[in-house]
C-alpha positions, 0 to 999 in steps of 0.5 A: 695493429701497427700505426702507419707513418701517415697515420702518426703524422696526422696524430702529430698535427692533431697533437697541435691543436689539442693534446686530447684525442678520443679514438672512435671505433672505425677509421675516423679521428677528430679534434677540436681546439679548447677554444672551439675555433678549429676542428679537424677530421681525418681518415686512417689507414687503421680501423680502431677496434674499440673507443678509447681516450688519450689524454696527452697525444704527444706523450703516446706518440713519444712513447711508441718510439720506446720500441723499434716496431710497436704493436698495439694490443688493445684491452679494456682499460689500457693498450699494450705496446709491445715489440719482442721482450719489451712491452709498455701498458698505457692506460686510457684516460677517462672520457670526462677529462677530454676535450673533444668534438660533441658534433659534426661541423655543418658547414654552410653553403660557401660563398667563395671557394679557392685553392691555396697551395702549400707554397702560398700557405709557407710564404704567408707564414714566413711574411707574418714572422718577419712582419710581426702580424698575426692575421691573414686577410683574404680580400676579394673584389671583382673575382680577384682575390689576394691573400694579405699579411695584416694587422686589421687593428692598424690600417697603416701597418705594413702589409704583405700580398699574394694573389692567389686567384685572378678569376674567381667565381665570387665577384663580391667585395669581401674581406675575411680575416683568419688568425695565424694561430688557428692555421694549424693544418698539415702542409700540402695543398688545399681547397678552401671554402669560406662562408659569410657565416664566418666559418671556413672549410680546408680540405687537403687535396692529397691527404684525407684530412680536413679542418674547419676554422672560425673567421674573425668577427671583423670579417666582411662579405658583400659590402 
């Protein structure tokens, strides 16, 4: 088996969420952060023939670069990475050493759905870095939604704002707060859903990857 470049990019992204990864038989890979505040799921081009665990995904991806055209051969206790006369035996991790999702996320019916472009997300992250703030606030009123870079604990702090929707179907007043540190998605445009149950869903519009991210408890909806 040869891993496609798209699959490698997905795995690099998942390694930023959690270095552990449990590959299951089939084409779906899932990850979850140590704090259980973010979960990711993707469909990859390859079909894994069996279940196996990788303890350090970054290390595994780095090992693939040691050969020019890595071919993966899956054994009972290890995967052999081979190219011509070169081979590397990489042992699977014991499942009890891994932090992995134990169940699928059941996303409640969302009250707010909007499109968030890659450009807007990049601008927001840059503003957060410049201002030294750690949160994005999605603020809505009468269907107008803005994305703000704020310090939610200091009302007098500087604020950066982008209007992301002028005529959203949700006309209620809300303030939904997400830590910047949780936004470890792949670059791209997203359809984003928010639930008043303090969970959000980010679905990439061009790559088969999606994320569920917990909202801060200071978030409010309908008040």
